C-alpha positions in Angstrom: 3.6 11.7 5.7 6.8 13.6 6.6 8.0 15.3 9.7 6.4 18.6 8.5 3.3 17.6 6.5 0.6 15.0 6.3 -1.7 14.2 3.4 -4.7 11.9 3.6 -6.8 10.8 0.6 -9.3 8.0 -0.3 -9.6 5.6 -3.2 -11.6 2.4 -3.8 -8.3 0.5 -4.2 -5.2 0.3 -2.0 -2.4 -0.6 -4.4 -0.7 1.0 -7.3 -3.9 2.2 -8.9 -4.7 4.2 -5.8 -1.2 5.6 -5.3 -1.1 6.7 -9.0 -4.4 8.5 -8.6 -3.4 10.2 -5.4 -0.3 11.3 -7.5 2.4 11.8 -4.8 4.7 8.7 -5.2 4.7 8.8 -9.1 6.7 12.1 -9.0 8.3 11.7 -5.5 12.1 12.4 -5.6 12.9 11.7 -2.0 13.3 8.4 -0.1 10.1 6.5 0.8 10.3 4.5 4.1 7.8 1.6 4.1 7.3 -2.1 4.9 8.4 -3.6 1.5 4.9 -4.0 0.2 5.4 -4.7 -3.5 3.4 -1.8 -4.9 5.7 0.7 -3.1 8.7 -0.9 -4.8 7.4 -0.1 -8.3 8.2 3.6 -7.9 11.5 4.9 -9.0 12.3 7.0 -5.9 14.8 5.9 -3.3 13.5 3.4 -0.8 14.2 2.5 2.9 12.6 -0.4 4.6 11.0 -0.2 8.1 13.1 -2.1 10.6 10.3 -2.1 13.2 8.5 -4.5 10.9 11.7 -6.6 10.6 12.1 -6.7 14.4 8.6 -8.1 14.8 9.1 -10.7 12.1 12.4 -11.7 13.5 10.9 -12.1 16.9 8.1 -14.3 15.4 10.7 -16.6 13.7 12.8 -16.8 16.8 9.9 -17.6 19.1 7.7 -19.7 16.8 10.3 -21.5 14.7 13.1 -21.6 17.3 15.8 -20.3 14.9 18.9 -18.8 16.5 19.9 -16.7 13.5 16.7 -14.5 13.7 17.4 -13.6 17.3 21.0 -12.6 16.3 19.7 -10.5 13.4 17.3 -8.7 15.7 20.1 -8.0 18.1 22.4 -6.8 15.3 19.8 -4.3 13.9 19.2 -3.0 17.4 23.0 -2.7 18.0 23.4 -0.7 14.7 20.5 1.6 15.7 22.2 2.2 19.1 25.5 3.0 17.4 23.8 5.5 15.1 21.9 7.2 17.9 25.1 7.5 19.9 27.1 8.9 17.0 24.4 11.3 15.7 24.9 14.2 18.2 28.6 14.5 17.4 29.1 13.3 13.9 27.2 12.7 10.7 28.4 9.1 10.0 29.8 5.9 11.4 33.4 5.0 10.6 34.0 2.9 7.6 35.5 0.2 9.8 32.4 0.1 12.0 30.1 -0.1 8.9 32.2 -2.9 7.5 32.0 -4.8 10.8 28.2 -4.5 10.8 27.9 -5.5 7.2 30.1 -8.6 7.8 28.0 -9.5 10.8 24.8 -9.1 8.7 26.2 -11.5 6.0 27.3 -14.0 8.6 23.8 -14.2 10.1 22.3 -14.5 6.7 24.6 -17.4 5.9 23.6 -19.1 9.2 19.9 -18.5 8.3 20.3 -20.0 4.8 22.0 -23.1 6.3 19.0 -23.6 8.6 16.5 -23.0 5.9 17.5 -24.7 2.6 15.2 -24.5 -0.3 12.3 -27.0 -0.2 12.9 -30.2 -2.1 10.5 -30.7 -5.1 8.1 -33.6 -4.6 8.9 -36.8 -6.5 5.7 -36.5 -8.5 5.3 -33.6 -10.9 3.2 -30.9 -9.4 2.5 -27.5 -11.0 4.2 -24.5 -9.4 7.2 -24.1 -7.2 7.4 -25.8 -3.8 6.2 -23.4 -1.1 8.9 -21.7 0.9 8.7 -21.3 4.7 8.2 -18.0 6.4 11.8 -18.0 7.8 13.1 -18.6 4.2 11.0 -15.8 2.8 12.2 -13.4 5.4 15.8 -14.3 4.8 15.5 -13.7 1.1 14.0 -10.3 1.7 16.7 -9.3 4.2 19.2 -10.4 1.6 17.7 -8.9 -1.5 16.9 -5.5 0.1 19.9 -5.2 2.5 20.9 -1.8 1.0 17.4 -0.4 1.8 17.4 -2.0 5.2 20.8 -0.7 6.3 20.6 2.7 4.6 19.9 4.3 8.0 23.4 3.2 9.1 25.1 5.1 6.2 22.8 8.1 6.0 21.7 9.5 9.4 18.9 11.5 7.8 17.1 8.2 7.1 14.9 6.9 10.0 15.3 3.4 11.4 11.5 2.7 10.8 8.3 4.3 9.4 6.8 4.9 12.9 6.0 8.5 11.8 3.6 7.2 9.2 2.2 4.6 11.6 1.4 7.3 14.1 -0.2 9.5 11.4 -2.5 6.7 10.2 -3.6 5.8 13.7 -6.2 8.6 13.9 -7.8 7.4 10.7 -8.0 3.8 11.9 -9.5 4.9 15.2 -12.1 6.9 13.2 -13.0 3.9 11.2 -13.2 1.7 14.2 -15.4 4.0 16.3 -17.5 5.8 13.6 -17.5 3.3 10.9 -17.6 4.1 7.2 -18.6 7.4 5.7 -22.0 7.9 4.1 -20.8 9.8 1.1 -17.5 10.2 -0.8 -17.8 14.0 -0.4 -17.9 13.5 3.4 -14.9 11.2 3.3 -12.9 13.6 1.2 -13.8 16.5 3.5 -12.6 14.5 6.5 -9.3 13.7 4.8 -8.8 17.4 3.9 -9.5 18.6 7.4 -7.3 16.0 9.1 -4.5 16.7 6.6 -4.6 20.3 7.5 -4.8 19.8 11.3 -2.0 17.2 11.3 0.3 19.4 9.2 -0.4 22.4 11.4 0.5 20.5 14.6 3.7 19.3 13.1 4.6 22.9 12.6 3.8 23.9 16.3 0.4 25.3 15.5 -2.5 24.0 17.6 -5.7 22.7 16.0 -7.9 25.5 17.3 -5.5 28.2 16.1 -5.2 26.5 12.7 -9.0 26.3 12.3 -9.5 29.8 13.5 -7.0 31.0 10.8 -9.1 29.2 8.1 -12.3 31.0 9.0 -10.4 34.3 9.3 -9.2 33.9 5.7 -5.6 33.3 6.6 -5.0 29.5 6.7 -1.7 28.1 7.7 0.4 27.1 4.7 3.6 25.1 5.4 6.7 26.5 3.7 9.3 24.6 1.7 11.5 22.1 3.7 
């Protein structure tokens, strides 16, 4: 999904095997915005992580685990987004001093989070495997490890804060599953994906669904140009 095109497809799997078969991400040269699901990270394109997902997880940690750092991190991400939104109409970047201030604040909050969530102590008896980490600790480590992909929207204004575009585009498919249930044949499912891909792409290019379908039967289907 992009601002100008949508592509739907089906596969029995939902991980790397499916994405390789669909054959978009293996050769993708742009930046993929996603929720840090591990299969996405196996591809060599640039990555950006969805901060809407982070805001939800930080809210959960703040409310359920009563951890102050998570509320502060949520506020910081929202503050950075506000600064970017305010700067975008007049300039293509934040000042280096502003970026440094935000990065320092990010690190300070991580330090507070680690202090509140030390690694679990191994049990005195030998048990196989590592001690299980808490949800706040796992979130902290992801925010730390992938900070460049999380904050890329701050340094490159062409990168969105979240992947809400893809979430909106997938909603129709989920509604179809919920209301109509599964497809009876693979051919029917593939036809549905093809039609929905075409209509969604046309709408993104200011062409209504009826006009787009009329053009198909007139032998002049809409074809999006290069972006």
